[in-house]
TIRO-2110 file (N, C-alpha, C; in Angstrom, 1 decimal):
// TIRO-2110
-76.3, -21.6, -99.2, N, 1, A
-76.8, -21.5, -97.8, CA, 1, A
-76.2, -22.7, -96.9, C, 1, A
-75.7, -22.2, -95.8, N, 2, A
-75.1, -23.2, -94.8, CA, 2, A
-76.1, -23.3, -93.7, C, 2, A
-76.5, -24.6, -93.5, N, 3, A
-77.6, -24.9, -92.4, CA, 3, A
-78.9, -24.1, -92.8, C, 3, A
-79.2, -23.9, -94.0, N, 4, A
-80.4, -23.2, -94.4, CA, 4, A
-81.7, -23.9, -94.1, C, 4, A
-82.7, -23.2, -93.8, N, 5, A
-84.1, -23.6, -93.6, CA, 5, A
-85.0, -22.7, -94.4, C, 5, A
-86.0, -23.2, -95.0, N, 6, A
-87.0, -22.4, -95.7, CA, 6, A
-88.4, -22.9, -95.3, C, 6, A
-89.3, -22.0, -95.3, N, 7, A
-90.7, -22.3, -95.1, CA, 7, A
-91.3, -23.0, -96.3, C, 7, A
-92.2, -24.0, -96.0, N, 8, A
-92.9, -24.8, -97.0, CA, 8, A
-93.7, -24.0, -98.0, C, 8, A
-94.1, -22.7, -97.7, N, 9, A
-94.8, -21.9, -98.6, CA, 9, A
-94.0, -21.1, -99.5, C, 9, A
-92.6, -21.1, -99.3, N, 10, A
-91.7, -20.4, -100.2, CA, 10, A
-91.5, -21.2, -101.5, C, 10, A
-91.6, -20.6, -102.6, N, 11, A
-91.4, -21.3, -103.9, CA, 11, A
-90.0, -21.2, -104.4, C, 11, A
-89.3, -20.2, -104.0, N, 12, A
-87.8, -20.1, -104.5, CA, 12, A
-87.0, -19.6, -103.2, C, 12, A
-85.7, -19.8, -103.4, N, 13, A
-84.7, -19.3, -102.4, CA, 13, A
-83.7, -18.6, -103.2, C, 13, A
-83.0, -17.7, -102.6, N, 14, A
-81.8, -17.0, -103.2, CA, 14, A
-80.5, -17.7, -102.8, C, 14, A
-79.8, -18.2, -103.8, N, 15, A
-78.5, -18.7, -103.5, CA, 15, A
-77.5, -17.7, -103.9, C, 15, A
-76.3, -17.7, -103.2, N, 16, A
-75.3, -16.7, -103.6, CA, 16, A
-73.9, -17.4, -103.4, C, 16, A
-73.0, -16.9, -104.1, N, 17, A
-71.6, -17.5, -104.0, CA, 17, A
-70.6, -16.8, -104.8, C, 17, A
-69.5, -17.5, -105.0, N, 18, A
-68.4, -17.0, -105.8, CA, 18, A
-67.8, -18.2, -106.6, C, 18, A
-67.2, -17.9, -107.8, N, 19, A
-66.6, -18.9, -108.6, CA, 19, A
-65.2, -18.5, -109.0, C, 19, A
-64.3, -19.4, -109.1, N, 20, A
-62.9, -19.1, -109.6, CA, 20, A
-62.4, -20.3, -110.4, C, 20, A
-61.8, -20.0, -111.5, N, 21, A
-61.3, -21.1, -112.3, CA, 21, A
-59.9, -21.5, -112.1, C, 21, A
-59.0, -20.4, -112.0, N, 22, A
-57.6, -20.6, -111.9, CA, 22, A
-56.9, -20.6, -113.3, C, 22, A
-55.7, -20.5, -113.3, N, 23, A
-55.0, -20.4, -114.5, CA, 23, A
-55.3, -19.1, -115.3, C, 23, A
-56.0, -18.1, -114.8, N, 24, A
-56.3, -16.9, -115.4, CA, 24, A
-57.5, -17.0, -116.3, C, 24, A
-58.2, -18.1, -116.2, N, 25, A
-59.4, -18.3, -117.1, CA, 25, A
-60.6, -17.7, -116.4, C, 25, A
-61.4, -16.8, -117.2, N, 26, A
-62.6, -16.2, -116.6, CA, 26, A
-63.7, -17.2, -116.5, C, 26, A
-64.6, -17.0, -115.6, N, 27, A
-65.8, -17.7, -115.4, CA, 27, A
-66.8, -17.0, -116.4, C, 27, A
-67.5, -17.9, -117.2, N, 28, A
-68.4, -17.4, -118.1, CA, 28, A
-69.9, -17.8, -117.8, C, 28, A
-70.0, -18.8, -116.9, N, 29, A
-71.4, -19.3, -116.6, CA, 29, A
-71.4, -20.0, -115.3, C, 29, A
-72.4, -19.7, -114.5, N, 30, A
-72.6, -20.5, -113.2, CA, 30, A
-74.0, -20.9, -113.2, C, 30, A
-74.3, -22.2, -112.8, N, 31, A
-75.6, -22.8, -112.9, CA, 31, A
-75.9, -23.4, -111.5, C, 31, A
-77.1, -23.4, -111.0, N, 32, A
-77.6, -23.9, -109.8, CA, 32, A
-78.8, -24.8, -110.0, C, 32, A
-78.8, -26.0, -109.3, N, 33, A
-79.8, -26.9, -109.4, CA, 33, A
-80.4, -27.3, -108.0, C, 33, A
-81.7, -27.5, -107.9, N, 34, A
-82.2, -27.9, -106.6, CA, 34, A
-83.0, -29.3, -106.8, C, 34, A
-82.8, -29.9, -107.9, N, 35, A
-83.5, -31.1, -108.2, CA, 35, A
-82.6, -32.3, -108.6, C, 35, A
-81.4, -32.3, -108.0, N, 36, A
-80.5, -33.4, -108.3, CA, 36, A
-79.8, -33.2, -109.6, C, 36, A
-79.9, -32.1, -110.3, N, 37, A
-79.2, -31.9, -111.6, CA, 37, A
-80.1, -32.1, -112.8, C, 37, A
-81.4, -32.4, -112.5, N, 38, A
-82.3, -32.6, -113.7, CA, 38, A
-82.5, -31.3, -114.4, C, 38, A
-82.6, -30.2, -113.7, N, 39, A
-82.6, -28.9, -114.4, CA, 39, A
-81.7, -28.0, -113.7, C, 39, A
-81.2, -27.0, -114.4, N, 40, A
-80.2, -26.0, -113.9, CA, 40, A
-80.8, -24.6, -114.1, C, 40, A
-80.6, -23.7, -113.2, N, 41, A
-80.9, -22.3, -113.3, CA, 41, A
-79.6, -21.5, -113.5, C, 41, A
-79.6, -20.6, -114.5, N, 42, A
-78.4, -19.8, -114.8, CA, 42, A
-78.4, -18.7, -113.7, C, 42, A
-77.2, -18.6, -113.1, N, 43, A
-77.0, -17.5, -112.1, CA, 43, A
-76.7, -16.2, -112.8, C, 43, A
-76.9, -15.1, -112.1, N, 44, A
-76.6, -13.8, -112.5, CA, 44, A
-75.2, -13.5, -111.9, C, 44, A
-74.2, -13.2, -112.8, N, 45, A
-72.9, -12.9, -112.4, CA, 45, A
-72.7, -11.4, -112.3, C, 45, A
-72.0, -10.9, -111.3, N, 46, A
-71.9, -9.5, -111.0, CA, 46, A
-70.5, -9.2, -110.4, C, 46, A
-70.2, -7.9, -110.3, N, 47, A
-69.0, -7.4, -109.6, CA, 47, A
-67.8, -7.4, -110.5, C, 47, A
-66.7, -7.1, -110.0, N, 48, A
-65.4, -6.9, -110.8, CA, 48, A
-64.9, -8.1, -111.5, C, 48, A
-65.3, -9.3, -110.9, N, 49, A
-64.9, -10.5, -111.6, CA, 49, A
-65.4, -10.7, -113.0, C, 49, A
-66.5, -10.1, -113.3, N, 50, A
-67.2, -10.2, -114.6, CA, 50, A
-66.5, -9.3, -115.6, C, 50, A
-65.7, -8.3, -115.2, N, 51, A
-65.1, -7.3, -116.0, CA, 51, A
-63.6, -7.7, -116.3, C, 51, A
-63.2, -8.9, -116.0, N, 52, A
-61.8, -9.3, -116.3, CA, 52, A
-61.6, -9.8, -117.7, C, 52, A
-60.4, -9.6, -118.2, N, 53, A
-60.1, -10.2, -119.5, CA, 53, A
-60.2, -11.7, -119.5, C, 53, A
-60.7, -12.4, -120.6, N, 54, A
-60.9, -13.8, -120.5, CA, 54, A
-59.7, -14.7, -120.1, C, 54, A
-58.5, -14.2, -120.5, N, 55, A
-57.3, -15.0, -120.2, CA, 55, A
-56.4, -14.3, -119.0, C, 55, A
-57.0, -13.4, -118.3, N, 56, A
-56.3, -12.7, -117.2, CA, 56, A
-57.3, -12.5, -116.1, C, 56, A
-58.0, -13.5, -115.7, N, 57, A
-59.0, -13.4, -114.7, CA, 57, A
-58.5, -14.1, -113.4, C, 57, A
-58.2, -13.2, -112.5, N, 58, A
-57.6, -13.7, -111.2, CA, 58, A
-58.5, -13.4, -110.0, C, 58, A
-59.6, -12.7, -110.2, N, 59, A
-60.5, -12.5, -109.1, CA, 59, A
-61.7, -13.4, -109.1, C, 59, A
-62.4, -13.5, -107.9, N, 60, A
-63.6, -14.3, -107.8, CA, 60, A
-64.7, -13.6, -108.6, C, 60, A
-65.6, -14.5, -109.2, N, 61, A
-66.7, -14.0, -109.9, CA, 61, A
-67.9, -14.2, -108.9, C, 61, A
-68.5, -13.2, -108.5, N, 62, A
-69.8, -13.3, -107.6, CA, 62, A
-70.9, -13.6, -108.3, C, 62, A
-71.9, -14.4, -107.8, N, 63, A
-73.1, -14.7, -108.5, CA, 63, A
-74.2, -14.9, -107.5, C, 63, A
-75.4, -14.8, -108.0, N, 64, A
-76.7, -14.9, -107.3, CA, 64, A
-77.6, -15.7, -108.2, C, 64, A
-78.6, -16.4, -107.6, N, 65, A
-79.6, -17.1, -108.4, CA, 65, A
-80.8, -17.4, -107.6, C, 65, A
-82.0, -17.2, -108.2, N, 66, A
-83.2, -17.6, -107.5, CA, 66, A
-83.5, -19.1, -108.0, C, 66, A
-83.5, -19.9, -107.0, N, 67, A
-83.6, -21.4, -107.3, CA, 67, A
-84.9, -21.9, -106.8, C, 67, A
-85.7, -22.7, -107.6, N, 68, A
-87.0, -23.2, -107.1, CA, 68, A
-86.8, -24.2, -105.9, C, 68, A
-87.7, -24.0, -104.9, N, 69, A
-87.8, -25.1, -103.9, CA, 69, A
-88.6, -26.2, -104.4, C, 69, A
-88.1, -27.4, -104.5, N, 70, A
-89.0, -28.5, -105.2, CA, 70, A
-90.3, -28.7, -104.5, C, 70, A
-91.3, -28.8, -105.4, N, 71, A
-92.7, -28.9, -104.8, CA, 71, A
-92.8, -30.2, -104.0, C, 71, A
-92.1, -31.2, -104.3, N, 72, A
-92.2, -32.4, -103.5, CA, 72, A
-91.7, -32.3, -102.1, C, 72, A
-90.6, -31.5, -102.0, N, 73, A
-90.1, -31.2, -100.6, CA, 73, A
-91.0, -30.3, -99.8, C, 73, A
-91.6, -29.4, -100.5, N, 74, A
-92.6, -28.5, -99.8, CA, 74, A
-93.9, -29.3, -99.4, C, 74, A
-94.3, -30.2, -100.2, N, 75, A
-95.5, -31.1, -99.9, CA, 75, A
-95.2, -32.0, -98.8, C, 75, A
-94.0, -32.6, -98.8, N, 76, A
-93.5, -33.6, -97.8, CA, 76, A
-93.4, -32.9, -96.4, C, 76, A
-92.9, -31.6, -96.3, N, 77, A
-92.8, -30.9, -95.1, CA, 77, A
-94.2, -30.7, -94.4, C, 77, A
-95.1, -30.3, -95.3, N, 78, A
-96.5, -30.1, -94.8, CA, 78, A
-97.1, -31.4, -94.4, C, 78, A
-96.9, -32.5, -95.1, N, 79, A
-97.5, -33.8, -94.7, CA, 79, A
-96.8, -34.3, -93.5, C, 79, A
-95.5, -34.2, -93.3, N, 80, A
-94.9, -34.6, -92.1, CA, 80, A
-95.3, -33.8, -90.9, C, 80, A
-95.6, -32.6, -91.1, N, 81, A
-96.1, -31.8, -89.9, CA, 81, A
-97.5, -32.3, -89.5, C, 81, A
-98.4, -32.5, -90.6, N, 82, A
-99.7, -33.0, -90.3, CA, 82, A
-99.7, -34.3, -89.6, C, 82, A
-98.8, -35.1, -89.9, N, 83, A
-98.7, -36.5, -89.3, CA, 83, A
-97.9, -36.5, -88.0, C, 83, A
-97.4, -35.4, -87.6, N, 84, A
-96.6, -35.3, -86.4, CA, 84, A
-95.2, -36.0, -86.5, C, 84, A
-94.7, -36.1, -87.7, N, 85, A
-93.4, -36.8, -87.9, CA, 85, A
-92.3, -35.8, -87.7, C, 85, A
-91.1, -36.3, -87.3, N, 86, A
-90.0, -35.4, -87.1, CA, 86, A
-89.3, -35.2, -88.5, C, 86, A
-88.7, -34.1, -88.5, N, 87, A
-88.0, -33.7, -89.8, CA, 87, A
-86.7, -34.5, -90.0, C, 87, A
-86.3, -34.5, -91.3, N, 88, A
-85.0, -35.1, -91.7, CA, 88, A
-84.0, -34.2, -91.0, C, 88, A
-83.2, -34.8, -90.2, N, 89, A
-82.2, -34.0, -89.4, CA, 89, A
-82.7, -33.4, -88.1, C, 89, A
-83.8, -33.8, -87.7, N, 90, A
-84.4, -33.4, -86.4, CA, 90, A
-85.2, -32.1, -86.5, C, 90, A
-86.0, -31.9, -85.5, N, 91, A
-86.8, -30.7, -85.5, CA, 91, A
-88.3, -31.0, -85.4, C, 91, A
-89.1, -30.0, -85.9, N, 92, A
-90.6, -30.2, -85.6, CA, 92, A
-91.3, -30.4, -87.0, C, 92, A
-90.9, -31.3, -87.7, N, 93, A
-91.6, -31.5, -89.0, CA, 93, A
-90.8, -30.9, -90.2, C, 93, A
-90.9, -31.6, -91.3, N, 94, A
-90.2, -31.0, -92.5, CA, 94, A
-89.4, -32.1, -93.2, C, 94, A
-88.7, -31.6, -94.3, N, 95, A
-87.9, -32.5, -95.1, CA, 95, A
-86.7, -31.7, -95.7, C, 95, A
-85.9, -32.2, -96.5, N, 96, A
-84.8, -31.4, -97.0, CA, 96, A
-84.5, -31.7, -98.5, C, 96, A
-83.7, -30.9, -99.2, N, 97, A
-83.3, -31.1, -100.5, CA, 97, A
-81.9, -30.5, -100.6, C, 97, A
-81.2, -30.8, -101.8, N, 98, A
-79.8, -30.4, -101.9, CA, 98, A
-79.7, -29.3, -103.0, C, 98, A
-79.0, -28.3, -102.8, N, 99, A
-78.7, -27.3, -103.8, CA, 99, A
-77.2, -27.6, -104.3, C, 99, A
-77.1, -27.6, -105.7, N, 100, A
-75.8, -28.0, -106.3, CA, 100, A
-75.4, -26.8, -107.2, C, 100, A
-74.2, -26.5, -107.3, N, 101, A
-73.6, -25.4, -108.1, CA, 101, A
-72.5, -25.9, -108.9, C, 101, A
-72.5, -25.5, -110.2, N, 102, A
-71.4, -25.7, -111.0, CA, 102, A
-71.1, -24.5, -111.9, C, 102, A
-69.8, -24.3, -112.2, N, 103, A
-69.3, -23.1, -112.9, CA, 103, A
-68.5, -23.6, -114.1, C, 103, A
-68.6, -22.8, -115.2, N, 104, A
-67.8, -23.0, -116.4, CA, 104, A
-66.9, -21.9, -116.7, C, 104, A
-65.6, -22.2, -117.2, N, 105, A
-64.8, -21.1, -117.5, CA, 105, A
-64.7, -20.9, -119.0, C, 105, A
-63.9, -20.0, -119.4, N, 106, A
-63.8, -19.5, -120.8, CA, 106, A
-63.4, -20.6, -121.7, C, 106, A
-62.7, -21.6, -121.1, N, 107, A
-62.2, -22.8, -122.0, CA, 107, A
-63.2, -23.9, -122.0, C, 107, A
-64.3, -23.7, -121.3, N, 108, A
-65.3, -24.8, -121.3, CA, 108, A
-65.2, -25.8, -120.2, C, 108, A
-64.2, -25.5, -119.3, N, 109, A
-64.0, -26.5, -118.1, CA, 109, A
-65.0, -26.3, -117.1, C, 109, A
-65.4, -27.4, -116.4, N, 110, A
-66.3, -27.3, -115.3, CA, 110, A
-65.9, -28.4, -114.3, C, 110, A
-66.5, -28.4, -113.1, N, 111, A
-66.3, -29.4, -112.2, CA, 111, A
-67.0, -30.7, -112.5, C, 111, A
-66.4, -31.8, -112.0, N, 112, A
-67.1, -33.1, -112.1, CA, 112, A
-68.3, -33.2, -111.1, C, 112, A
-69.3, -33.9, -111.4, N, 113, A
-70.5, -34.0, -110.5, CA, 113, A
-70.2, -34.5, -109.1, C, 113, A
-69.2, -35.3, -108.9, N, 114, A
-68.9, -35.8, -107.6, CA, 114, A
-67.4, -36.1, -107.5, C, 114, A
-67.1, -36.3, -106.2, N, 115, A
-65.5, -36.5, -105.9, CA, 115, A
-65.1, -37.9, -106.2, C, 115, A
-65.9, -38.9, -106.5, N, 116, A
-65.5, -40.2, -106.7, CA, 116, A
-64.5, -40.3, -107.8, C, 116, A
-64.7, -39.6, -108.9, N, 117, A
-63.8, -39.7, -110.0, CA, 117, A
-62.4, -39.0, -109.8, C, 117, A
-62.4, -38.1, -108.9, N, 118, A
-61.1, -37.3, -108.6, CA, 118, A
-60.5, -37.5, -107.3, C, 118, A
-61.1, -38.2, -106.4, N, 119, A
-60.6, -38.4, -105.0, CA, 119, A
-59.2, -38.9, -105.0, C, 119, A
-58.4, -38.3, -104.1, N, 120, A
-57.1, -38.8, -103.8, CA, 120, A
-56.8, -38.6, -102.3, C, 120, A
-55.9, -39.3, -101.8, N, 121, A
-55.6, -39.3, -100.4, CA, 121, A
-55.3, -38.0, -99.8, C, 121, A
-54.7, -37.1, -100.5, N, 122, A
-54.3, -35.7, -100.0, CA, 122, A
-55.4, -34.8, -100.2, C, 122, A
-56.5, -35.1, -100.9, N, 123, A
-57.5, -34.1, -101.3, CA, 123, A
-57.2, -33.1, -102.2, C, 123, A
-56.2, -33.2, -103.0, N, 124, A
-55.7, -32.3, -103.9, CA, 124, A
-56.6, -32.2, -105.1, C, 124, A
-56.9, -30.9, -105.6, N, 125, A
-57.7, -30.7, -106.7, CA, 125, A
-59.2, -31.3, -106.6, C, 125, A
-59.7, -31.3, -105.4, N, 126, A
-61.1, -31.7, -105.2, CA, 126, A
-62.0, -30.5, -105.5, C, 126, A
-62.5, -30.5, -106.7, N, 127, A
-63.4, -29.4, -107.2, CA, 127, A
-64.7, -29.8, -107.7, C, 127, A
-65.3, -30.8, -107.1, N, 128, A
-66.6, -31.4, -107.6, CA, 128, A
-67.7, -30.2, -107.4, C, 128, A
-68.9, -30.5, -107.9, N, 129, A
-70.0, -29.5, -107.7, CA, 129, A
-70.1, -29.2, -106.2, C, 129, A
-70.3, -28.0, -105.9, N, 130, A
-70.5, -27.6, -104.5, CA, 130, A
-72.0, -27.9, -104.1, C, 130, A
-72.2, -28.6, -103.0, N, 131, A
-73.5, -29.1, -102.6, CA, 131, A
-73.8, -28.5, -101.2, C, 131, A
-75.1, -28.1, -100.9, N, 132, A
-75.5, -27.8, -99.6, CA, 132, A
-77.0, -28.2, -99.4, C, 132, A
-77.2, -28.8, -98.2, N, 133, A
-78.6, -29.3, -97.9, CA, 133, A
-79.4, -28.0, -97.5, C, 133, A
-80.7, -28.0, -97.8, N, 134, A
-81.6, -26.9, -97.3, CA, 134, A
-82.8, -27.7, -96.8, C, 134, A
-83.2, -27.3, -95.6, N, 135, A
-84.2, -28.0, -94.8, CA, 135, A
-85.5, -27.1, -95.1, C, 135, A
-86.7, -27.9, -95.4, N, 136, A
-87.9, -27.2, -95.6, CA, 136, A
-88.8, -27.6, -94.5, C, 136, A
-89.3, -26.5, -93.8, N, 137, A
-90.1, -26.7, -92.6, CA, 137, A
-91.6, -26.2, -92.9, C, 137, A
-92.5, -26.7, -92.2, N, 138, A
-93.9, -26.2, -92.4, CA, 138, A
-94.2, -24.8, -91.8, C, 138, A
END
């Protein structure tokens, strides 16, 4: 979700995306986390990308996942609204959390958790976990 907001009474959100490995290697697993990587939800992979040969995979693999909205974020949004506090990032009460995505290819390769280990001046091969903030509002 880009610029996503959810209501505090929602227990899950649907995350969608695509994964690609390169080198012709098929994507075999995609996982999504909403709690900083403590737990991961296995995504459902679908579409033509899932039907490719493991060593001749050149198409995107489409995925979807139902990801839990952290209870702490839901409670904090309600509490902030009750206390008249502004939301993280502005607005009329609420808080936020981060959704992270990682994918694994047929060779067992995955992205690193952050760009610190792979950063370079030109930004080449920057393939860390994909992260997006999600705002929780009362």
